[in-house]
Structures are given as C-alpha cells and as structure tokens.
C-alpha positions as CSV (number, residue, x, y, z in Angstrom):
1,M,30.8,55.8,74.4
2,A,31.7,54.2,78.2
3,S,27.7,52.9,78.9
4,R,28.3,51.3,75.6
5,K,31.4,49.6,76.5
6,L,30.5,49.1,79.9
7,L,27.8,46.4,79.0
8,L,29.2,43.8,78.7
9,A,31.1,40.8,80.3
10,V,31.1,39.1,77.3
11,L,31.6,35.4,78.8
12,A,32.1,32.5,76.0
13,A,31.1,29.1,78.1
14,G,33.4,26.4,76.2
15,T,36.2,25.9,74.3
16,G,34.6,26.0,70.8
17,L,35.5,22.3,70.3
18,L,31.8,21.3,71.6
19,S,30.8,19.6,68.8
20,A,32.0,18.8,64.9
21,P,31.0,21.5,62.4
22,K,27.6,21.4,60.6
23,A,27.0,22.3,57.1
24,H,26.0,25.9,56.9
25,S,22.8,25.2,55.7
26,E,22.2,23.7,58.7
27,E,23.0,26.1,61.2
28,S,21.0,28.7,62.8
29,I,21.1,31.2,65.6
30,W,19.4,30.9,69.0
31,T,18.9,33.8,71.3
32,G,17.5,33.9,74.4
33,L,16.3,37.2,76.3
34,V,16.9,36.4,80.3
35,L,15.8,38.7,83.3
36,A,18.4,37.5,86.2
37,S,17.3,38.6,89.6
38,N,17.9,37.7,93.3
39,E,14.4,36.3,94.6
40,E,13.2,35.3,98.2
41,H,11.4,32.2,96.3
42,P,12.8,31.8,93.1
43,K,10.9,30.2,90.5
44,A,11.8,27.2,88.8
45,A,13.7,28.1,85.2
46,A,12.2,27.0,82.0
47,P,12.7,24.3,80.1
48,E,15.2,25.9,77.6
49,L,17.2,27.4,80.8
50,E,17.6,24.3,82.6
51,K,20.4,23.0,81.3
52,Y,22.4,26.4,81.5
53,W,21.4,27.1,84.8
54,N,24.0,26.4,87.2
55,K,26.8,27.9,84.3
56,L,24.5,31.0,84.8
57,R,24.4,30.7,88.5
58,N,28.4,30.4,88.6
59,I,29.3,33.2,86.1
60,F,26.5,35.9,87.1
61,G,25.4,34.6,91.0
62,Y,21.8,35.2,90.7
63,N,19.2,32.9,92.0
64,E,16.0,33.2,89.3
65,Y,16.7,33.1,85.6
66,E,13.2,33.8,83.6
67,L,13.1,33.7,79.7
68,L,11.7,37.1,78.4
69,G,11.8,36.0,75.3
70,Q,13.7,34.1,72.5
71,R,14.2,33.6,68.5
72,S,16.1,31.5,66.4
73,E,17.3,32.1,62.8
74,I,18.5,30.0,60.2
75,L,22.0,31.6,59.2
76,T,21.8,31.1,55.4
77,G,25.7,32.2,55.2
78,P,27.1,35.5,56.4
79,G,25.7,38.7,56.4
80,E,23.1,40.8,58.9
81,H,20.6,39.0,61.1
82,W,17.9,40.9,62.8
83,I,16.9,39.1,66.1
84,I,14.1,40.1,67.9
85,P,12.9,38.3,70.9
86,R,11.1,41.7,72.4
87,K,10.2,44.8,71.3
88,D,11.9,46.6,73.7
89,F,15.3,44.5,73.3
90,F,17.1,43.5,70.4
91,L,20.2,42.2,68.6
92,C,21.5,43.1,65.4
93,V,24.2,40.4,64.4
94,T,26.6,40.5,61.3
95,S,28.2,37.4,60.9
96,R,31.5,36.3,59.0
97,L,32.8,32.9,58.4
98,S,35.5,32.5,60.3
99,E,39.0,30.7,59.3
100,K,37.6,27.4,61.1
101,P,35.1,25.3,59.4
102,G,31.4,25.9,61.4
103,S,32.9,28.8,63.2
104,Y,31.5,32.2,62.9
105,R,32.9,36.0,63.6
106,M,29.9,37.8,65.1
107,K,29.7,41.7,65.1
108,M,26.7,42.5,68.1
109,D,24.7,45.9,68.5
110,L,22.9,45.4,71.3
111,Y,19.2,47.7,71.4
112,Q,16.5,48.6,74.1
113,E,14.1,50.1,72.0
114,K,16.0,52.5,70.0
115,N,18.9,53.0,71.8
116,L,22.0,51.3,71.2
117,L,23.5,50.1,74.3
118,A,26.5,48.2,73.6
119,Q,28.9,46.9,70.7
120,M,30.5,43.8,70.5
121,E,32.3,41.1,68.5
122,A,33.2,37.5,69.5
123,R,33.9,34.1,67.5
124,V,30.7,31.5,67.9
125,S,31.0,27.9,66.5
126,G,29.3,24.7,67.4
127,Q,27.1,24.4,70.5
128,N,29.0,26.9,72.0
129,L,27.1,29.3,74.4
130,L,27.8,33.3,74.5
131,F,26.5,34.9,77.6
132,I,26.4,38.6,77.4
133,R,25.6,40.8,80.5
134,G,23.4,43.5,80.1
135,P,21.5,46.6,81.6
136,A,19.8,46.9,84.8
137,Y,16.1,46.1,84.0
138,D,12.9,45.9,86.4
139,K,13.9,43.9,89.2
140,G,17.5,42.6,88.2
141,R,19.9,42.7,85.0
142,I,19.3,41.5,81.5
143,I,21.3,38.8,79.9
144,I,21.2,37.5,76.7
145,I,22.1,34.1,75.5
146,L,23.4,33.2,72.1
147,M,24.4,30.0,70.4
148,V,25.0,29.0,66.6
149,K,23.7,25.0,66.5
C-alpha cells in the first residue's frame, strides 16, 4: 500500500482557469506516457512534448523526455475510460462531472502490466495539465501527462 501512495507526486500545472469550458461533447482526454532521464547527449523532445519541456524540466529535473506512447479518448460523459498508451503501462480513469462546468473529478488507477501501482484523484478542466510521477523504469522514470481538451 505504501508503494501505491508513494507514487506520485501529483502535480497540477496551471490553475484550472486557462481556458473557457467547452461543451462536453467536444471534450477529450489526452494521455502521454513519458520516459524521463538524464543523458549526456539528450535528444530533442517529441513535437507533442516541446511546449511542456520547460515545465517538465522545472518540476522533475531531467534533461531528456521521450514520448513512449500517447492516446486520446473522447469523454462522452462521466464514466470509466481505459487509456492504454502502451501494453505495459495503462491508466483507468473514472470521471465524474464536477460542480464547475467543463471540470471533471478524475479517479485514476495506474497499472504496470497487471500490477496496480497507484491510485489518485484530482480535478482536471480546460487545458490544464496533470503530471504524474511514476515508477523508475529502464534508465529513468515514468511520467504520465494527462489533459482534458
């Protein structure tokens, strides 16, 4: 249980007021699975990560962020969404509408293969980003980026 709670400094970037809420039929959840590491000769970030590179660097301190997988899923309303950016890591997100329009309460379960690594809950809205610090993996650390757009 301690390892599940250990996870994850859940860091919400932004205030939740970055953009006006959209109609629920237009909203989707985007998830990126990132391998963060410190390399002697870091590679350039993937185009999907370029605009987040400085935030990632300031928050986590690594110099290379490799996008291992990504997925977008349309939010058809509250409910359970299985987001599988790769076969070895995936996220089950149960969303509920929040009291604020365009805002969701997200209960998230992070799995590596069939092992539950962590459970967390957060409110996500607009163009907010949610960074989740995951487990050590390969030569670095897993970071999950989640955004409702």
